[in-house]
C-alpha positions in Angstrom: 93.7 -76.5 -24.1 93.1 -79.9 -22.5 94.5 -83.2 -23.8 91.2 -84.3 -25.5 91.0 -81.0 -27.4 94.6 -81.2 -28.5 94.0 -84.6 -29.9 90.8 -83.5 -31.6 92.6 -80.6 -33.1 95.5 -82.8 -34.3 93.0 -85.3 -35.9 91.1 -82.5 -37.7 94.4 -80.9 -38.8 95.7 -84.2 -40.0 92.6 -85.0 -42.1 92.5 -81.5 -43.4 96.1 -81.7 -44.5 95.2 -84.7 -46.7 93.2 -82.3 -48.9 96.5 -80.7 -49.9 97.7 -83.8 -51.5 97.3 -84.8 -55.2 96.9 -88.5 -54.1 95.6 -90.2 -51.1 96.3 -93.9 -50.5 95.0 -96.0 -47.6 96.5 -99.2 -46.6 94.6 -101.5 -44.0 96.7 -104.1 -42.2 94.7 -106.9 -40.5 95.6 -110.0 -38.6 93.2 -112.1 -40.5 90.5 -111.9 -43.1 88.4 -114.1 -40.8 88.9 -112.5 -37.4 87.8 -113.7 -34.1 84.5 -113.0 -32.5 84.4 -109.5 -31.3 86.6 -108.2 -34.1 84.7 -109.6 -37.1 81.8 -107.0 -37.0 84.1 -104.0 -36.5 86.4 -105.1 -39.2 83.7 -105.7 -41.7 82.4 -102.2 -41.0 85.9 -100.7 -41.6 86.3 -102.7 -44.8 82.8 -101.4 -46.0 83.8 -97.9 -45.2 87.1 -98.1 -47.0 85.5 -99.7 -50.1 83.1 -96.8 -50.2 85.8 -94.2 -49.9 87.6 -96.0 -52.7 84.6 -96.6 -55.0 83.4 -92.9 -54.6 86.9 -91.8 -55.6 87.4 -90.0 -52.2 90.7 -91.7 -52.1 92.9 -92.8 -55.0 93.7 -96.3 -53.7 92.9 -98.6 -50.9 94.6 -102.0 -50.2 94.1 -104.6 -47.4 97.1 -106.6 -46.3 97.3 -109.5 -43.9 100.3 -109.6 -41.5 99.1 -112.2 -39.2 98.5 -112.5 -35.5 102.3 -112.5 -34.7 105.3 -111.2 -36.6 108.6 -112.8 -35.9 111.3 -110.5 -34.6 114.1 -113.0 -35.0 115.0 -116.1 -36.9 114.6 -117.3 -40.5 111.0 -115.8 -40.9 112.5 -112.3 -40.6 114.6 -113.0 -43.8 111.6 -113.8 -46.0 110.1 -111.2 -48.1 106.8 -111.3 -46.1 108.8 -111.1 -42.9 111.0 -108.1 -44.0 108.0 -106.3 -45.4 106.1 -106.7 -42.1 109.1 -105.5 -40.1 109.8 -102.7 -42.5 106.2 -101.5 -42.3 106.3 -101.5 -38.5 109.6 -99.7 -38.5 108.1 -97.1 -40.8 105.1 -96.6 -38.5 107.3 -96.3 -35.4 109.5 -93.8 -37.2 106.5 -91.7 -38.3 105.1 -91.9 -34.7 108.2 -90.7 -33.1 108.8 -87.8 -35.5 105.1 -86.6 -34.9 105.0 -87.1 -31.2 102.4 -89.8 -31.6 102.3 -93.1 -29.6 101.6 -96.3 -31.3 103.5 -98.6 -29.0 100.5 -99.7 -27.0 99.1 -101.2 -30.2 102.2 -103.2 -31.2 102.9 -105.6 -28.3 106.3 -107.3 -28.2 106.4 -110.5 -26.3 108.5 -113.5 -25.7 106.8 -116.9 -26.6 107.9 -119.9 -24.6 107.3 -123.2 -26.1 106.9 -125.7 -23.3 107.2 -128.8 -25.6 110.6 -127.8 -27.0 111.8 -125.5 -24.4 112.4 -122.8 -27.0 111.8 -119.1 -26.6 111.5 -116.5 -29.3 110.4 -112.9 -29.7 107.3 -111.8 -31.6 105.4 -108.7 -32.2 101.6 -108.8 -31.9 100.2 -106.2 -34.2 96.8 -104.4 -33.7 93.9 -106.3 -35.1 93.6 -103.5 -37.6 95.9 -100.8 -38.4 95.3 -98.1 -41.1 98.3 -96.3 -42.8 97.3 -93.2 -44.7 99.6 -91.8 -47.4 99.4 -88.5 -49.0 101.5 -88.3 -52.2 103.2 -91.5 -51.2 104.4 -90.1 -47.8 103.1 -91.6 -44.6 100.7 -89.0 -43.2 98.9 -90.8 -40.5 98.5 -94.1 -38.6 95.6 -95.3 -36.6 95.0 -96.4 -34.1 97.4 -94.1 -32.2 97.5 -92.1 -29.1 98.3 -88.5 -28.7 98.5 -86.6 -25.4 97.1 -89.8 -23.7 94.1 -90.1 -25.9 93.5 -92.8 -28.3 92.3 -92.2 -31.9 90.4 -95.2 -33.2 89.9 -96.2 -36.8 86.3 -95.4 -36.6 86.9 -91.9 -35.3 89.5 -91.3 -38.0 87.3 -92.7 -40.8 84.5 -90.5 -39.7 86.7 -87.5 -39.9 88.0 -88.5 -43.4 84.5 -89.1 -44.6 83.3 -85.8 -43.4 86.3 -83.9 -44.7 87.2 -85.5 -48.0 83.8 -86.5 -49.2 82.9 -82.9 -49.2 85.9 -82.2 -51.3 84.9 -84.8 -53.9 81.2 -84.0 -53.8 80.9 -80.3 -53.1 77.7 -79.4 -51.2 75.3 -77.8 -53.7 73.5 -74.6 -52.7 
């Protein structure tokens, strides 16, 4: 089986597994509610699709969280409740990815920021512009975007699979 087929099978299996859960919760993390050009349209479409899944009771809950364009990895900001929550969420994502042989690292870019005016340097994490965490019965079941076997699974691709699989569960096809 080639890498593309392995990832497609994993995606289909992951979405199908959601039907086994009593509750499904989606958490979308974004850098901004007013994203830059190039991200605005795709983000609007993702928000629209999530709202539809929620309003049609395909999922039990859907939340949107803003974690900003940079997450501090050191300093006082990490000790705030917002900073701790962001870092805990990223740690949870990384732990899930590691235990499921999934790669999320390309989407979470750690960098050092050098301030020329003050001469200070500090470490930050640049999260993806959008990241969806999927919980089945309050257990993290999937994170997108992600890569498996060298192939990326996008939010759009994942949502299409969810819409196809779970919508049929909520609204059975009439014969």
